[in-house]
Structures are given as structure tokens and as C-alpha cells.
N, C-alpha and C positions, 0 to 999 in steps of 0.2 A: 300206818293210817295218818299219823301226825304229819309225816313228810308229804303225803298226798294233799292234805288240806293246805299245807304251806305252799305247794306248787300252784294249786288252784287259786289261792289268794294272790300270789305273785302275778299270775297271768291276768286275773281280773283287774288288778291295779294297773298293769301295763296296758291292757286293753282300754281302760278308762282314759289314761293320759294320751294314748294314741288317738282315741276318738276326739279328745279336746284339741289335739294338734291338727287333725285332718279336717274337722268340721268347717273351720273358716275357709279352707281352700275349696271345699265342696260348694260352699255358698257363693264364692267368687266365680267358680265355673258355671254355676246355675245362672247367676246374674249376667255373665258374658253371653249366654245363649238365649236370653230373653228377647222377645221383640220389643220395639220401642215403646209400645203402649202398656207393657207389663213390668217396667223397671221398678215401680214402687209396690209391686205385689208382695203380700206377706205369705204366699204359698211356700210350703216346705218341700215341695216336689223337687227331686234332684234334676230331672229333665223337665223343663217348663213346657206348658202348652204352646204349640207353635214355635218350638225351638228352631233357631237358625244361626248361621255363621255370619250374618250381616255385620255384626259389630267388628269381627275380625277383618272382614273385607274392607270395611270403611277405614279401620285403623291402619291397615297396611297400604292401601292404595289412595286414600283421600286425606291423609294427614302426613305430618313429617316424621312419623314413627321410625322408619328405616334410617333416616338421616340421624335422628337422635341416637339410635342404637349404634350406628357406625361411629359417632362421636364418642359414645361411652366406651365402645370396644377399644378405640385408639387410646383414649386417656387411661383406661384401666390396664391395658397391656403395657404401656410405657411405664406406668407406676409400678406394676408387678416386676418387670425386668429390672428397673432401677432399684427397687426395694430389695430384691433378692441379691443383686450384685453388691450393693453397699452393705447390707446387713451381714451377708456371709463373710466378707473380708473384715469388716469392723469387729464383728463378734469374735472372729478368729484372733485378731490382734489383741483384743481385750482378754481373751481366755489364755493365750499362750505367752504373751510378753509382759515383762515388768518395766514400767516407765513412770516418770514423775507425772503426777496429775491423774493417774488411772482411776483412783477412787473418786476423785472429783467428777471425772467424766461420767462414770457409772451413776453417781448420785444425781448429776445434772439430767441425764437421760430419764432417770426414774421420776424426778420432780416434774418434768414436762408432761408426764402422763396424768398428773393430778389436776391439771387445768382443762376445763371443757373447751372444745374447739370454738364455741361461740364467744368465749372470753378473749380469744386471740384474734377475732375477726378484725377489729380496728387496727392493731399494729400490722397485721398481714396486709390489710387494704392499703395502708400508707406505704408499706414496703413495695407493693406491686406498682403503685403509682410512680414512686421514685425510680423503679427499675423499668418503667414503661411496659409492664407485663400484664396490666389490667385488660380484661376481655381477650385473653389469649390462652391457647391450650397449654403453652409452656408455663404460664403463671399458675394455672390450676394443678398442673402436674407437680410443680415445685412444692406447692402447699400440701397436696395429698401425700407426696413422698416424705416430706418433713414431719407430718403428723403421724404417719405409720411407722417411721423408721425407729424411734426409741423402743417401742415394744418389740419390733423384729430383731434389733441388735441384742437386746437382753435375752430374747428367746434363743438366738443362735449362740450367744456366749454361754448360756447355761447348758446347751446341748454339747458344744465343743468340750466343756469341762468333763463330760462323762466319757469322752473318747480317750483312751490311754495314750499318753505321750510316747510310750514305747513303740507304737506303730510308726510314728514319724521318724524316730531314731533308727528303727530297723530299715526303713526306706532309704534314709540318707546313708546308712552304712552300705547299702546295696548300690549306691551311686546316684541317688536322686538329689536334686537341689532342693532347698527349702520350699520353693514354689511348686516343684514337681511333687514333693511329698504332700503338700496341701491339696493340690489339684487332683492328683491321681489316687491318693489314699484316704485323706480325711474328708474331702468334698463328697465322694460317693457315700461314705458312711453316714454323713449328715443329711441324707435324703429326706427322712421324715420331718426334720426341722425345716428344711428348705421348702417342703410342700406346704407346711403350715404357714410359713412366711409368705409364700406365693398366694395362698388362699386369702390370708388376712389383707395383704396389699390389694389384691384384686377386688375383694368385697368392700374395702374402705372406699375405693374410687367408684365402684359400680353403684353403690346405694346412696352416696352422700348427696345432700340437697342444700343445706344451709350455706356452706361456703361457695358452692357452685352458683347459687342464686345471687351472691354478692359479686363474684368475680366475672362470670359470663353474662354479658348484657345483650349480646347480639343473638337473636333467635336462631340464626344459621349455625351457631356454635352450641346450642343447647344440648345437654346430656339427657338421658332418659328421665331422671326424676324431675328436671325442669320442664321437659316436654309434657309429661303426664299431668303436671300441675295446670297446664293450659286448659285441660278438660273441665276444670272447676272455675266457675265464674261467680259473681256476687249473688245472682238470683237462682242459679241452677247448676247442677253437676251432671255431666254426661256419664252416668254410672256404667252403662254398657261398654263404652270405649275404655273407661277407667279399669273395669274388671278384666277385659280382654288384654289390655296393655300390661296389667299386673301379672297375669299368667305368662305372657310372652317374655317379660323382663326376667322372670325367675328361671326360665329354661336354661340360659347359658350358665348360671351359677350352679344349678343342680347338675348339669352335664359335666362341668368342671370338677365338681366334688366327686361325682361317680368315677370320673376318669382317673382322678388322683387318689381315690380312697384306698387302693391297694398299697400305696406308699405310707398310709397313715398307721403304720405299725411300729410301735416302739420296740426297742431291744434288739435292733439289727446288729449292734456292736457287741452284744453279750457273747462272751467266749471268743472274741476276736484274737486274743493273745494266748489262748490256750494251745498247748502242743508245742 
């Protein structure tokens, strides 16, 4: 009986927090379906009276939403590929090799995570001006990659530490070069950490607003956060378009998470050296 009450209590707590998480999304869906004359309504009905898809139609065909999404996809994809490539190799080197300055490098990477991105805006802005990368995709990609890389390198380094060195030694005894041992043996075993690194890099670039607002000044190059901000003016906010845009923006991230979720299982290397 005591176990039954414990399970019921656990499910009630989980249901409560699930409701708290889902409720804001439900309200955003409701607002996105409201006609223009009901945007300020206080009704709690999930499907509003006179619900329509006009906000989605206007968002997709009468604004620059698709262009903003294309820009965000391009920037996020490049940042993800660059972040995974650099973090996977740098983390491996820091995990497997001993060299002078290794501890200083690790400490330096850790210290950079203690400063908020807004604090680094001025030096990054000056750097981009000197490199003539202001208002370019390359400039924003460099900043996003640089800010996400320290966390990703530390994460990959920590995961490589859990993979037995004996696997590489066995591969090299069988004729693999050091690079082949890394690419064919260690790299596949590090799939969970690579997935986390890819998700973190993608979401860092997909959701960021403050740095993009400083670097990207041409409206043709706006990413999604900058584009959605255009729906807010001094005297009024287009809440219907804002809500519809918020839902559509979240779809790629949710799809990516679902697609990669099966890799988010730790312990793939457990027992790898048994037998």
C-alpha cells in the first residue's frame, strides 16, 4: 500500500510539472489561431472563437520569415559542423596526449565560460571591424563557434577519458594508423557526446539574439530572432504573427532532438574491452 501511494504521488508531481511546461505552449497555439480582433482576449479556451490560420498565412507569404529561417539554417548548420569537427579533434588531443601547456589550455577554456556573451560584445565588435567581417555571415559564424567551442571541447575531452586506451592500442596492433584508430574505433564510440555537441552548437546559433543584433545590420541577412523582433514596435506588437512564428521556429529544434534522441544513450562503451 505504501508503494502504491508513493507511485501515485510521483505521478501527480510529474503531471503537475508537465502541465507547467505544456501550458505556455498551449497559450501560444491559442494566440496564433485567434482572429485579429481577439488578440487581447483573456479567454482560456484552447480553440478560440473564429479560429483561423490567417496568422500563419501572413507570416509565411507576406513577411520575410522564410528568408530569416534560411539564414538561420545556414548559420546554425555551419556552426554545428565546425563545432563538432573542432571539438572532437581538440578534445581527443587534450584527452590522449601530454604536452606543455595542456593544463593552461584547459583552464583557459574553462575561464572563458565564466564571462557572459554580452561582456564580450565590445571586443568582438572591434575584432570584426578590423577583420572586415562586420555584417557578414562569416563574422557571426566565427563568434558563435568561438563561444560554443570551450564547452564542447571540455565535454568531448571528458567523454574520451571514459573510453579505454586499450581499444586504440588493439586497433594499432591490428595495423591501423593513429588516425585510423581514432576515426574507425574511437569516433563511433563517442557518438553520444558528438550528438550533445551538435545539439548544443545548433541551439546556440539558432536561438541567439544579442550578438546577432550587433553583428548583422542588413535586414536581408537577419536570422529568425532578429526577424521576429520586427513584429514588435514602440506602440504595438503583432502578437498573432509573433506566436505563429514562435511555434514554427521551435519545430526544427524539436525535430532535430527527436531525430538524434536515440543516440542520447550513455554507456555505449561499457564492456567494450570484455572478452
